[in-house]
C-alpha positions in Angstrom: 0.0 0.1 0.0 1.0 3.5 -0.7 1.0 6.3 2.2 0.8 10.0 0.6 2.4 12.5 3.4 1.3 15.9 2.8 4.2 18.0 3.6 3.9 21.3 1.6 4.4 23.7 4.2 7.7 25.5 5.4 7.6 24.9 8.7 7.9 28.6 9.9 6.8 28.0 13.5 9.8 25.9 13.9 12.6 28.2 12.6 15.3 28.6 13.0 15.8 24.6 12.7 13.8 24.6 9.9 16.0 27.0 7.8 18.5 24.4 7.8 16.1 21.1 8.0 12.9 20.7 6.6 10.5 19.8 9.2 9.7 16.2 7.7 13.2 15.1 8.6 13.7 17.1 11.9 14.7 14.6 14.6 12.2 13.3 17.2 14.0 10.9 19.6 16.0 9.0 16.8 13.6 9.1 14.2 12.3 11.6 11.7 8.9 13.7 12.3 7.8 11.9 9.0 8.7 8.7 10.5 6.7 9.1 13.5 3.7 10.2 11.1 3.9 7.1 9.0 3.7 4.9 12.1 0.0 5.2 12.5 -0.1 2.8 9.5 0.6 -1.0 10.2 4.2 -1.5 8.9 3.5 -4.7 7.1 0.9 -2.5 4.8 3.4 0.3 3.7 5.3 -0.4 0.6 6.0 3.3 -0.5 5.8 6.5 1.0 4.9 9.2 -1.1 6.2 12.7 0.3 4.2 15.5 -1.5 6.2 18.5 -1.0 8.3 22.0 -2.2 10.5 23.1 0.7 14.0 21.6 0.7 12.5 18.6 -1.0 16.2 17.5 -2.3 17.6 17.2 1.6 14.4 15.1 2.1 15.1 12.9 -0.8 18.7 12.4 -0.2 17.9 11.7 3.6 15.7 8.9 2.8 18.1 7.4 0.1 20.2 6.6 3.0 17.8 5.9 6.0 16.9 2.6 7.3 13.3 2.4 6.9 11.2 -0.4 5.4 9.5 1.3 2.5 10.6 3.3 -0.5 10.3 6.9 -0.6 9.3 8.7 -3.4 9.2 12.7 -3.9 6.3 14.6 -5.5 7.3 17.9 -5.9 5.2 21.2 -5.7 6.6 24.3 -7.8 4.2 26.6 -6.1 2.0 25.9 -3.0 -1.1 24.1 -3.6 -3.2 23.4 -0.7 -4.2 20.3 0.7 -6.3 19.3 -2.3 -4.1 20.6 -4.7 -0.9 18.9 -2.9 -3.0 15.4 -3.1 -4.1 16.1 -6.4 -0.3 16.4 -7.6 0.3 12.9 -6.8 -2.4 11.6 -9.2 0.0 10.2 -11.6 2.0 8.1 -9.2 -1.1 7.0 -6.7 -3.1 4.0 -7.7 -5.9 2.1 -5.8 -6.4 2.2 -2.0 -3.9 4.2 -0.3 -3.6 6.3 3.1 -3.2 9.8 3.2 -1.6 11.9 6.3 -1.1 15.2 7.2 2.7 15.8 7.8 2.6 17.2 11.3 0.6 14.5 13.2 1.6 12.8 16.3 -1.1 10.6 17.4 -2.0 7.1 18.9 -4.3 6.7 16.0 -4.3 2.8 14.8 -4.9 3.1 10.9 -6.0 -0.5 10.6 -9.4 0.6 12.2 -9.9 2.7 9.7 -8.7 0.4 7.1 -11.4 -2.2 8.3 -14.4 0.3 8.7 -13.4 1.5 4.8 -13.7 -2.5 3.6 -17.0 -2.6 5.5 -18.6 0.6 4.6 -16.9 1.0 1.2 -17.1 4.8 -0.5 -14.6 6.8 -1.5 -12.8 7.8 1.6 -13.0 7.1 5.4 -11.3 10.0 7.9 -10.0 9.5 11.3 -11.7 12.0 13.8 -10.8 13.5 17.0 -13.2 14.8 19.9 -12.6 18.5 21.1 -14.3 20.7 23.4 -14.1 24.0 21.0 -14.3 22.6 17.4 -14.2 25.9 15.8 -10.4 26.4 14.7 -11.1 23.0 12.7 -13.2 20.9 10.6 -16.2 19.5 11.9 -18.4 16.1 11.0 -21.5 14.9 11.3 -21.9 11.0 11.7 -24.6 8.7 11.5 -25.2 5.5 13.3 -23.3 3.4 10.4 -20.2 5.8 10.8 -21.0 7.6 7.4 -20.4 11.0 7.6 -23.6 13.2 6.6 -21.8 16.7 6.9 -18.2 18.4 6.9 -17.8 21.9 7.8 -14.4 23.8 7.8 -13.2 26.1 10.9 -17.5 26.5 11.6 -18.4 30.0 13.2 -19.9 28.9 16.8 -23.7 29.0 15.6 -22.4 26.9 12.7 -21.3 23.9 15.2 -23.2 20.8 15.0 -20.5 18.2 16.1 -17.6 18.1 18.2 -15.8 15.6 16.4 -13.2 17.0 14.2 -11.0 16.0 11.2 -7.9 14.0 12.3 -5.9 14.6 9.0 -5.6 11.3 8.5 -7.3 9.3 5.7 -8.0 5.9 3.7 -8.9 6.8 0.1 -9.5 5.2 -3.0 -8.1 6.6 -6.2 -11.4 7.7 -7.1 -10.9 10.9 -5.1 -9.0 12.5 -7.9 -11.8 12.8 -9.8 -13.0 15.4 -7.1 -9.8 17.4 -6.9 -9.3 20.1 -9.5 -6.2 20.7 -11.2 -3.9 23.5 -9.4 -4.6 25.0 -5.9 -7.5 23.4 -3.9 -8.6 22.6 -0.3 -9.9 18.8 0.6 -11.5 20.5 3.8 -13.1 23.1 1.8 -13.8 21.8 -1.6 -13.8 18.1 -1.5 -15.0 16.8 1.7 -18.3 18.7 1.7 -19.1 17.4 -1.6 -18.4 13.9 -0.9 -20.2 14.1 2.8 -23.6 15.3 1.1 -22.9 12.4 -1.6 -22.5 9.9 1.4 -19.2 8.5 0.0 -17.1 9.5 3.2 -16.9 7.3 6.5 -15.4 8.4 10.2 -14.2 6.8 13.2 -12.8 8.4 16.2 -10.1 7.1 18.2 -8.7 8.2 21.7 -5.6 8.7 23.6 -3.3 11.5 22.0 -3.4 13.9 18.9 -0.8 16.4 18.7 -0.1 19.0 15.5 3.7 19.3 16.1 4.1 22.3 14.3 5.1 24.7 17.2 7.7 24.7 19.6 4.8 23.8 22.3 3.2 20.9 20.3 6.5 19.7 19.2 7.3 19.3 23.0 4.2 17.5 23.5 4.9 15.3 20.7 8.2 14.5 22.2 6.8 13.9 25.5 4.1 11.5 23.9 6.8 9.9 22.2 8.7 9.0 25.3 5.6 7.8 27.1 4.6 5.5 24.5 8.6 4.4 23.8 8.4 5.4 20.2 12.3 5.0 19.5 14.6 2.6 17.6 17.5 3.2 20.3 18.3 5.0 23.2 16.4 4.3 26.4 14.1 6.1 28.9 15.3 7.2 32.3 12.7 8.7 34.4 10.8 10.6 32.3 13.6 11.6 29.8 14.7 9.9 26.7 18.6 9.5 26.4 20.3 9.0 23.4 23.2 6.9 25.0 25.4 7.0 28.0 27.2 10.4 26.8 24.1 12.1 28.3 25.5 13.7 31.6 23.0 15.3 34.2 25.1 17.1 36.9 24.3 18.3 40.2 20.9 19.2 41.4 19.5 19.5 37.7 15.7 18.5 37.7 15.0 17.1 34.0 11.8 15.8 32.9 9.7 14.7 29.7 12.7 15.8 27.9 14.8 14.3 24.7 18.3 14.3 25.5 20.4 13.7 22.5 24.6 12.5 22.4 26.7 14.6 24.2 23.9 16.6 26.2 25.5 18.1 29.1 23.2 19.8 32.1 24.5 21.2 35.3 22.3 22.4 37.7 19.5 23.3 35.7 15.9 22.7 35.3 14.4 21.4 32.0 10.8 20.5 31.4 9.4 19.4 28.0 12.8 20.4 25.9 14.4 18.8 22.9 18.3 19.1 22.9 20.1 18.0 19.9 23.6 16.5 19.7 26.4 18.4 22.1 24.3 20.6 23.9 25.6 22.4 26.9 23.1 23.8 29.7 24.7 26.1 32.2 24.0 26.3 35.7 20.8 27.8 37.6 19.0 28.0 33.8 15.0 27.1 33.6 13.9 26.1 30.2 10.6 25.0 29.5 9.4 23.7 25.8 12.4 25.0 24.6 14.4 23.1 21.3 17.9 23.6 21.0 20.1 22.8 18.1 23.3 21.0 17.8 26.3 22.2 19.3 24.8 24.9 21.1 25.4 26.3 24.5 22.9 27.8 26.9 24.7 30.2 29.7 23.9 30.5 33.2 21.1 31.9 34.9 18.8 31.7 31.6 15.1 31.7 31.6 13.9 30.2 28.3 10.2 29.3 27.6 9.0 28.1 24.2 12.3 29.2 22.3 13.7 27.6 19.5 17.8 28.0 19.2 19.4 27.7 16.3 22.6 25.3 15.6 25.8 26.0 16.7 24.6 29.0 18.8 25.3 30.6 22.3 22.9 32.0 24.5 24.7 34.2 27.1 24.0 34.2 30.5 21.0 35.9 32.2 19.4 35.5 29.1 15.4 35.6 29.6 13.2 34.9 26.4 9.4 33.7 25.8 8.3 32.6 22.6 11.2 33.2 20.6 13.8 32.2 18.1 17.7 32.3 18.9 19.6 34.6 17.6 16.9 37.1 17.9 15.4 38.4 14.6 16.3 42.2 14.2 
């Protein structure tokens, strides 16, 4: 089976990391984000992953030529932003039969086998994974009948338009008939395709429990790391307390308090407090610093007495002593 991953964004909210590394191959523990995304499909079902994207696509292609994964990776290039519908439609010449389609940011507990089974039972053109939320207005909402067929689809409804708390979770089973509904050029699955298919009763839906994280911001990336540690989503390394250690070169000194964090090779933390942080290789954190939901690029040093909250630190950086930052990038943008 083919799996299409929609990866057309620029990763702007994770800059400066994504200036150098495109988001699909950012490391989350010892796998790339894309590998985590694809894991929702049973591994014995995946023959080829088709990456639909345009930003630093050569880097993605080069990475997977050398990567140890159990499937082939094919790149379908966007020369301009096409939206979710256009990005999928751009794959029509290389995708055939039944396939899975996944948004490229999602870390979740989804088991797509459930979707494949429902699709086999109900037929139709598509089957959507669904997630229940308190406030569905920022999302696409779905009306579902007793047979798990979708009766309505509304993208980003106004409060008075809400008819359901089930939202589109960005993970689908499709037949290749879906391409008949996608126009050439830029289009939106959520605004142009799904409402039509729902009206024609050609979509199914199923909800799942556990966790559902759109890992596109420092905060949500950190939640994705926390969930991946809790559910042991790594190939190597080990969990110590609530943290993932890449290997024995990780050093936590003194009275440091570190929790729910990703600690890559060569990480060194001296009498500091870290919560839900991601440290790439050879990161040093100075004494009395407090870091929360902060991403630190490789070969970087955080000085003493720093307070960083939801900050993305570039590779090969030095953050001076006594720096206080929140919701920012380092180096600071003038």
